[in-house]
Each structure stands twice: as C-alpha cells, then as structure tokens.
C-alpha positions in Angstrom: 45.8 -11.3 -37.8 49.1 -13.1 -38.1 49.7 -14.0 -34.5 47.6 -15.8 -31.9 45.8 -14.2 -29.1 48.6 -15.2 -26.8 52.0 -16.8 -27.5 52.9 -20.3 -26.7 54.4 -19.3 -23.4 50.8 -18.6 -22.2 49.2 -21.8 -23.4 48.4 -22.8 -19.8 46.7 -19.4 -19.4 44.6 -19.2 -22.5 41.5 -20.8 -21.0 41.6 -18.2 -18.2 42.3 -15.1 -20.2 39.4 -12.9 -18.9 38.5 -12.0 -15.3 34.8 -12.7 -15.0 34.5 -10.9 -11.6 31.8 -8.5 -12.7 29.2 -9.1 -10.2 26.9 -6.2 -9.3 26.8 -4.9 -5.8 23.7 -6.0 -4.0 21.7 -3.0 -2.9 20.8 -3.1 0.8 17.8 -1.8 2.6 17.5 -0.7 6.2 17.3 -3.7 8.3 14.6 -2.2 10.5 12.3 -2.1 7.5 12.6 -5.8 6.7 10.6 -7.5 9.5 7.7 -6.3 11.6 7.5 -7.2 15.3 4.9 -7.2 18.0 3.7 -3.9 19.4 5.1 -4.7 22.8 8.3 -6.5 23.8 8.1 -9.5 26.1 8.2 -8.4 29.7 8.2 -4.7 28.8 5.7 -1.9 28.9 4.2 -0.5 25.7 6.6 1.6 23.7 4.7 4.9 24.1 3.2 5.7 27.4 0.5 8.3 28.0 3.0 11.0 28.9 5.1 10.4 25.8 2.0 10.5 23.6 1.0 13.9 25.0 4.3 15.7 24.6 5.4 17.0 21.2 8.1 14.9 19.5 11.7 16.1 19.7 13.2 16.9 16.3 16.8 16.8 15.3 16.1 18.0 11.8 12.7 19.2 10.4 11.3 16.3 8.4 9.8 16.9 5.0 6.7 15.0 5.8 5.7 14.4 9.4 4.9 10.7 10.0 1.7 9.9 11.9 2.2 8.8 15.5 2.3 5.0 16.0 -0.9 3.8 17.7 -0.5 2.4 21.2 -2.5 -0.7 20.3 -1.4 -2.8 17.4 -2.7 -6.2 16.1 -0.6 -9.1 17.1 2.2 -10.0 14.6 4.5 -13.0 14.5 7.4 -12.8 16.8 10.9 -12.0 15.5 13.4 -14.8 15.1 15.4 -15.3 18.3 18.8 -14.0 17.1 17.2 -10.8 15.8 15.0 -10.2 18.7 17.8 -10.6 21.1 20.2 -8.4 19.1 22.5 -11.3 18.2 25.1 -11.5 15.4 22.6 -12.3 12.7 22.4 -9.4 10.3 21.7 -10.5 6.7 21.8 -6.9 5.3 25.2 -6.1 6.8 26.6 -9.5 5.7 25.2 -9.0 2.1 26.8 -5.5 1.8 30.0 -6.8 3.3 30.3 -9.4 0.6 30.4 -6.8 -2.2 33.6 -6.8 -4.2 32.9 -4.1 -6.7 32.6 -0.3 -6.4 29.6 0.6 -4.2 26.7 2.3 -5.9 23.5 3.0 -4.0 20.2 3.3 -5.8 18.7 6.6 -6.7 15.5 7.9 -8.3 14.8 6.6 -11.8 16.6 3.4 -11.4 20.0 4.8 -12.1 23.0 4.0 -9.9 24.9 6.8 -8.4 28.1 6.9 -6.4 28.0 8.1 -2.9 29.1 11.8 -2.6 29.5 13.1 0.9 30.3 16.9 1.3 33.0 18.4 3.4 31.4 17.9 6.8 32.4 16.7 10.3 31.1 13.3 11.4 31.2 12.2 15.0 30.8 8.5 15.8 30.0 7.3 19.4 30.2 3.5 19.5 29.9 0.8 22.1 30.9 -2.4 20.3 34.4 -3.1 19.1 33.3 -4.2 15.7 31.3 -1.0 15.3 34.4 1.0 16.1 36.4 -1.0 13.6 33.7 -0.6 10.9 33.4 3.1 11.5 37.2 3.5 11.3 37.4 1.6 8.1 34.5 3.7 6.7 36.2 6.9 7.6 39.2 5.8 5.6 37.1 5.1 2.5 37.5 7.2 -0.6 33.8 8.1 -0.6 34.2 9.9 2.8 37.6 11.4 1.9 36.2 15.0 2.0 34.5 14.5 5.4 36.3 14.6 8.7 35.5 11.6 10.9 36.0 11.4 14.7 35.4 8.1 16.4 34.8 7.9 20.2 33.8 5.3 22.7 30.8 5.6 24.9 27.5 5.5 23.0 24.7 8.0 23.5 25.7 9.0 27.1 29.2 10.0 25.9 27.6 12.0 23.1 25.2 13.8 25.5 28.1 14.7 27.8 30.3 15.9 24.9 27.7 18.2 23.4 26.9 19.9 26.7 30.3 21.7 26.2 30.7 21.9 22.4 28.5 22.5 19.3 27.2 19.4 17.4 28.5 18.6 13.9 26.3 18.1 10.9 26.2 14.4 11.4 26.2 12.2 14.6 26.3 8.4 14.6 25.5 6.9 18.0 25.2 3.3 19.1 22.9 2.0 21.9 22.6 -1.7 22.5 20.0 -1.4 25.3 16.3 -2.2 25.2 14.0 -0.1 23.0 12.6 1.9 25.9 16.0 2.9 27.1 17.1 3.7 23.5 14.2 6.1 23.0 14.9 7.7 26.4 18.6 8.2 25.5 17.6 9.6 22.1 15.4 12.2 23.8 18.4 13.2 26.0 20.5 13.6 22.9 17.9 15.7 21.2 18.1 18.2 24.1 21.7 19.1 23.4 21.7 18.9 19.6 21.8 22.0 17.4 19.2 22.6 14.8 19.9 20.9 11.5 22.0 18.1 13.0 21.4 14.7 11.4 21.5 11.6 13.6 22.1 8.0 12.7 21.3 5.4 15.4 22.8 2.0 15.6 20.7 -0.4 17.8 20.4 -4.1 18.7 16.7 -4.6 18.0 15.3 -5.2 14.4 11.8 -3.9 14.9 9.7 -1.8 12.5 7.8 -0.1 15.3 11.0 1.1 16.9 12.2 2.3 13.5 9.0 4.3 13.0 9.2 5.8 16.4 12.8 6.9 15.9 11.8 8.5 12.5 8.9 10.3 14.2 11.4 11.7 16.7 13.6 13.1 14.0 16.3 10.4 13.7 17.6 10.3 10.1 18.4 6.6 9.9 18.4 3.5 12.0 20.8 0.6 11.5 20.9 -2.8 13.3 24.2 -4.0 14.7 26.5 -5.5 13.7 27.2 -3.1 10.8 29.6 -3.2 7.9 31.7 -0.3 6.5 29.8 -0.1 3.2 26.5 -0.3 5.1 27.5 2.8 7.1 28.8 4.6 4.0 25.5 3.9 2.3 23.5 5.4 5.1 25.6 8.5 5.3 25.6 9.0 1.5 21.8 8.7 1.4 21.4 11.5 3.9 23.4 13.9 1.7 22.2 12.8 -1.8 21.4 15.8 -4.0 17.9 15.3 -5.4 18.6 17.8 -8.2 21.4 15.6 -9.5 19.8 12.5 -11.2 22.9 10.4 -11.2 26.7 10.5 -11.0 28.5 8.6 -13.7 31.1 5.9 -12.9 34.7 7.0 -13.4 37.1 4.5 -14.9 40.7 5.5 -14.7 43.3 4.0 -17.1 47.0 4.3 -16.2 50.1 2.8 -17.7 52.6 1.0 -15.6 55.4 2.4 -17.7 55.8 4.8 -20.6 54.8 3.2 -23.9 52.6 0.5 -22.4 49.6 1.6 -24.5 47.3 2.8 -21.7 45.9 5.6 -23.8 45.1 3.3 -26.7 43.5 0.8 -24.4 41.4 3.5 -22.8 40.2 5.0 -26.1 39.3 1.7 -27.7 37.5 0.5 -24.5 35.5 3.7 -24.3 34.7 3.4 -28.0 33.5 -0.2 -27.5 31.3 0.9 -24.6 29.6 3.6 -26.7 29.3 1.7 -30.0 28.8 -1.9 -28.9 27.2 -1.5 -25.6 25.4 1.7 -26.4 26.2 3.6 -23.3 26.9 7.4 -23.3 30.6 7.8 -22.6 33.0 10.7 -22.1 36.7 10.4 -22.5 38.8 12.9 -20.5 42.5 13.2 -21.6 44.4 14.5 -18.6 47.8 14.2 -20.4 47.8 18.0 -21.1 51.1 18.4 -22.9 51.2 15.0 -24.8 47.6 13.7 -25.0 46.7 11.7 -28.1 42.9 11.5 -27.8 42.4 14.1 -30.4 44.7 12.3 -32.8 43.2 8.9 -32.2 39.7 10.1 -33.0 40.8 12.4 -35.8 39.6 15.5 -34.0 41.1 19.0 -33.8 42.5 19.3 -30.3 40.6 21.9 -28.4 41.6 23.4 -25.1 38.6 21.6 -23.5 40.3 20.1 -20.5 42.7 23.0 -20.0 39.9 25.5 -20.1 37.9 23.5 -17.6 40.9 23.1 -15.2 41.6 26.9 -15.4 38.1 27.8 -14.3 36.6 24.9 -12.3 34.3 27.2 -10.3 32.5 28.4 -13.4 31.6 25.0 -14.8 28.0 24.2 -15.5 26.3 21.8 -17.9 26.1 24.3 -20.7 29.8 25.3 -20.5 30.8 21.6 -20.3 28.9 20.8 -23.4 30.6 23.6 -25.3 34.1 22.3 -24.2 33.4 18.7 -25.3 33.9 17.4 -28.8 31.2 15.1 -30.1 32.9 12.1 -31.7 29.8 9.9 -32.2 26.2 10.0 -31.0 27.2 8.4 -27.7 30.9 9.3 -27.3 32.2 12.7 -26.3 35.8 13.9 -25.9 37.6 16.3 -23.6 40.8 16.5 -25.6 44.1 17.7 -24.2 45.6 20.8 -25.9 48.9 18.9 -26.6 51.1 21.9 -26.5 54.2 22.9 -24.5 53.5 26.6 -24.4 52.3 26.3 -20.8 53.8 24.7 -17.7 50.3 23.4 -16.7 50.7 23.9 -12.9 47.2 23.1 -11.8 46.0 22.3 -8.2 44.7 18.9 -7.3 41.4 20.4 -6.2 40.9 21.6 -9.8 41.3 18.1 -11.1 38.9 16.8 -8.5 36.3 19.4 -9.2 36.4 19.0 -13.0 36.1 15.2 -12.7 33.1 15.6 -10.4 31.4 18.0 -12.8 32.1 15.8 -15.9 30.7 12.7 -14.1 27.3 14.4 -14.0 27.2 14.5 -17.8 27.3 10.7 -18.7 26.9 7.3 -17.1 30.5 6.4 -17.9 33.6 8.7 -17.7 36.9 7.2 -19.0 39.9 9.0 -17.5 43.1 8.8 -19.7 45.8 9.5 -17.1 49.4 10.3 -18.1 52.5 8.4 -16.9 53.4 10.9 -14.2 53.2 10.9 -10.4 51.9 13.8 -8.4 49.4 14.6 -5.7 46.5 14.9 -8.2 47.4 11.6 -9.8 47.3 9.8 -6.5 43.9 11.4 -5.6 42.4 10.6 -9.0 43.4 7.0 -8.9 42.1 6.4 -5.3 38.8 8.3 -5.9 38.0 6.6 -9.3 35.3 4.0 -9.2 37.3 1.6 -11.3 41.1 1.5 -12.0 42.7 -0.3 -14.9 46.5 -0.7 -14.8 47.9 -1.4 -18.3 51.3 -3.1 -18.3 53.6 -4.9 -20.8 55.1 -8.3 -19.8 58.5 -6.9 -18.8 60.4 -6.3 -15.5 60.0 -2.5 -15.4 56.2 -2.8 -15.8 56.1 -5.5 -13.2 57.9 -3.3 -10.6 55.8 -0.2 -11.4 52.5 -2.1 -11.5 53.2 -3.7 -8.1 53.9 -0.2 -6.6 50.7 1.2 -8.1 48.4 -1.7 -7.2 49.7 -1.8 -3.6 49.1 1.9 -3.1 45.7 1.7 -4.6 44.7 -1.2 -2.5 45.8 0.6 0.6 43.9 3.7 -0.3 40.7 1.8 -1.3 40.2 -0.8 1.5 36.5 -1.3 0.7 36.9 -1.6 -3.1 37.8 -4.4 -5.4 41.5 -4.4 -6.4 42.5 -2.6 -9.7 42.1 -4.4 -13.0 45.3 -5.6 -14.7 45.6 -5.6 -18.5 48.6 -7.1 -20.2 49.2 -5.3 -23.5 51.6 -5.9 -26.4 51.9 -9.6 -25.6 53.8 -11.7 -28.1 56.3 -9.2 -29.6 58.5 -11.3 -31.9 62.0 -12.0 -30.4 61.3 -10.2 -27.1 61.7 -12.2 -23.9 58.5 -11.9 -21.8 57.4 -12.7 -18.3 54.6 -15.3 -18.5 51.2 -13.9 -17.7 50.6 -16.3 -14.8 53.8 -15.4 -13.1 53.1 -11.7 -13.8 49.8 -12.0 -12.1 51.1 -14.1 -9.2 53.8 -11.5 -8.4 51.2 -8.7 -8.3 48.5 -10.7 -6.5 46.0 -9.6 -9.2 44.8 -11.9 -11.9 45.1 -10.3 -15.4 41.6 -9.3 -16.6 42.7 -9.3 -20.2 45.6 -10.1 -22.5 45.9 -8.0 -25.7 48.1 -9.5 -28.4 50.8 -7.6 -30.2 49.5 -6.6 -33.7 51.6 -3.8 -35.2 49.8 -3.8 -38.5 46.3 -3.3 -37.2 47.2 -0.9 -34.4 49.5 1.1 -36.7 46.9 1.4 -39.4 44.3 2.5 -36.9 46.5 5.1 -35.4 47.6 6.6 -38.7 44.0 6.8 -40.0 42.5 8.2 -36.8 40.4 5.1 -36.3 39.6 2.7 -33.5 40.4 -1.0 -33.7 36.7 -1.9 -33.9 36.6 0.0 -37.2 40.1 -0.8 -38.6 40.1 -4.5 -37.7 36.7 -5.4 -36.4 37.3 -9.2 -36.6 40.7 -9.2 -35.0 41.4 -10.7 -31.6 42.3 -7.2 -30.4 38.8 -5.9 -31.2 37.3 -8.8 -29.4 39.5 -8.1 -26.4 38.4 -4.4 -26.2 34.7 -5.5 -26.4 35.3 -7.9 -23.6 37.1 -5.2 -21.5 34.2 -2.8 -22.2 31.8 -5.4 -20.7 34.0 -6.0 -17.7 34.4 -2.3 -16.7 30.9 -1.2 -17.5 29.2 -4.4 -16.1 26.9 -4.5 -19.1 26.4 -7.0 -21.9 26.7 -6.2 -25.6 23.2 -6.1 -27.0 22.6 -9.0 -29.4 21.6 -6.7 -32.3 24.8 -4.7 -32.0 27.1 -7.3 -30.7 29.1 -10.2 -32.2 26.1 -12.3 -33.0 24.8 -9.8 -35.5 28.2 -9.3 -37.0 29.5 -12.8 -37.2 26.8 -15.1 -35.8 28.5 -15.6 -32.5 26.9 -15.3 -29.1 28.5 -13.0 -26.5 30.6 -15.0 -24.0 28.8 -13.0 -21.2 25.2 -13.7 -22.3 24.8 -16.4 -19.6 26.1 -14.1 -16.9 23.9 -11.1 -17.8 20.7 -12.8 -18.9 17.8 -11.9 -16.7 15.9 -14.7 -15.0 12.2 -14.8 -15.6 
C-alpha cells in the first residue's frame, strides 16, 4: 500500500483510531430472586393467614406449572440489608441494566442472545413514583416496543381496579404498589377480580423478598420488579413475557448507510460482513435493499437474483424454506439477498413489507447486515431506528458532515436507550483533496469515529473489478485490517487465533485482551 493508514493531518488521531466501546450488556435477573428474607416481616403478621391458605389462588393467566404453596412456617434466614428491606433507592439490578450502552439482548434458551420482540399489543402502566412514570414513558418510546401501544397513568393498583370496572383489560398491565407486602397481596387480589382471562400482570413493589415473589407467582402474577426500575429493565421483563419458545434466536441486525452518495457504504458493509463470516466464523446474511442500483451481486461475483424483490412482494408467504431458496450462498458462512438491479419496476413497496422481511431474515442467522441505499423514505427511517446497530459511513467533506449530523441526531432521538450510531470515515487521504480533520469531524457530530479507512484506489479497484473482497485482494493492506477491526466492533466477537492475524502474519489480535475469558 502506497499511503499511510491516515494522512499527516490526522497524526494526533492515529493513536485513537478505533472505538473500543464494545462492552457486552450485562444480563439482569429479577431482583426478587437475588436475596431471601425471613418468613415474616418485623411487626407484621405472617404472609398467609388461615383464610388465605384455604381459598384457591386467584389467577391472571393459567401458569404452565402450578407452584407449590409457600409453607406458613419457614426456618429463620438472615435479615435483608436495611435499604432493601425498607424499599430504599438501592437497586443493583436496575443500576446495572441502566449502565448498558449497547443494544439490549436478553438471554434465551441455548445460551444465544435474542433481541426483544413485543407484538402489537396494548400495555397499560399504573405507577406511583415519578421515576417509575419517567422510566415507563422512556420504555414506551423505545424501538423494541414500537409495535406496542403504551398508556401511562398515575394511581397504582387502586386506579387500575377502578379503571377496569368500566373497561376491558389489555393483554399486559404494569402496576406499582409501594405498600407493605400484606397490602400488596390484598391489592393484587382486588385487581384479579376485574381482570379478563389471559391478561398478564407485572407488579412493581418496594420489597425485595423471595417469599413475596413466590406468593405473587402463585397468584398468577407474571413478573415482579423492585423499584426503582430502569427503562431497559422494564423492556426486558415485557419482552420475556412474549418470547416465542419456537424461535431459538433472533439475529442482530447491523445497518450500514452512507452519509452521501459515493461514500462507499456498500463496500464497507460487504467487506465487514465478509470479515465477520471468514475471520470471526459467524454465519452472516447480507441484505441489499438498494433494489434498482444494488452492487452486492457484483461485489461477490454472483448473478443477481430477485431474492429481496421476491421477498418484499410476498412477505406474508415467507418461511425458512422459501427464504433459503431466495438466498445465494457465497461461502459456507455467508449468504446474500441480492438486489435485482433493474429499472423495469418502480419498486413502490410499503414500509411494513420491509419490516416483515427484515424480521423473517433475522431468524436465519446470528448476524444480518443491511446494505441501505442513499435515499430517504418512511421505510428507511423505520429500518435505521429499529436496527440493533447503525453504522454511518462518511467521507471527510462538508456535505458528509452535514448529512451525517442530521442522520445521527435523528437516530439518537429515535433510540433513546441505545448506544449512538457508529461513525466510519472512508476514503481518507485522497491526494490533493482538502479534508476535514477526523477529530474535528467527530467533535462536530458528537460521535467519536470508530474507524478510519484510508484511500487505496489500486486495492479497492482491483477487488471491485474481480468480484473480490479486500481480505482476498489485499489481505495484508491496512484496509483489510480496518475491516477486520470493524467486524469485531459490530459483532462484539474476537477473531479466533487460528483464523486471525496471528496465524497469517504472527500478530496477536488487538482485542485479545478485551475478549479473553478470565479463569
């Protein structure tokens, strides 16, 4: 390669070329399951009196397995810490989830990570605390609950009981009660009297007690959270109630979009996806949504099929078998939904079709790379906001700076609980072209550039003309190293030593220290 990784104008930036913010989201557990408490609360009667033990439990939803009643007498256990016993502000689970910077991914069966998917339902929230109202409002604006309709009201359980005396209950009710456990159980019984069959109920309380949690589960409550709660904590609880057990995982969607035409977003998307599949070894699918001018088929030397166009024309008929027929297998771990790249059709497709096709494709692979065109429409807005990760590719010029700022500001506003979009500066160091320094470019956007890709006309031109990726056409170039780094950033995985730079050139991955498991 004839030019350096960055021109002299970026010498002060070269030690900080990569954004190492790739921390995983800590997975939370219900706070009520963390600590066990004594059977009886100080100064209170036992939790279950004789009358409550004789009557059958009230059920909001039929549980799959009926839990055994909690015995009235329990062996003594250590008392809870004072802040938790008194319902104070100490809530380690909520604070841990609140500190998450990356896209939220709750655990599912098999150890895979799946994105929360909430169906089109109505959710009613009855809160007492102001911070709970704020958390519920912020959660209702989150992209993961975009299909649901959220109503937030003040008043707690009594307000919910009064409301549902006159109207049917929605599929999900979230109520808050900061009173003592005995009063909480009594109010839950009152709510059960006015709830319709099949309604799920999430209770927010002030007491972190395993016995209270078990008693609420026995009465049919779906989930119990300890105040104060955080938006992602509430989203996690709601998503867990509607997780599809037949769907083992939902792949992470990574959207690549150019700040201006000719910024090279498609090339960055394709090379990053190739590095994820070949260097990291993750099954990856590329979806080329630039229907009239898509270049994914050319870049991978594949005949452009009408895969994406056919899927968008019949989203209701999609199933795993049909999706597999529409995809082109580029390598063992990389599949391609190529664009037809024809102007014979106007391609007037509804935003719902794009959303449905993306959802169906995400069930086929752990990673789905969305190659988005440089257009602006309702489906583009929805796709960018709903993606798990957004990468904005820009060149160091004024037009890219203006457009990238507009995109990043809109995405930040539509994704208040997610990390900001990634910024990639491409084609840096074009001979004779005045450029905006990378540090000034990032400061103007409020986003630190995750990667700087140097201008290399020879390597990129040869790869494009031969239908190759940069890793194959110039595996030892700085551009190839940059794409491997970006693949690690967006996938949050390290390149295996046998397949990574160490095997090829005797170098250890720069992320080996970050990803090495502690014994």
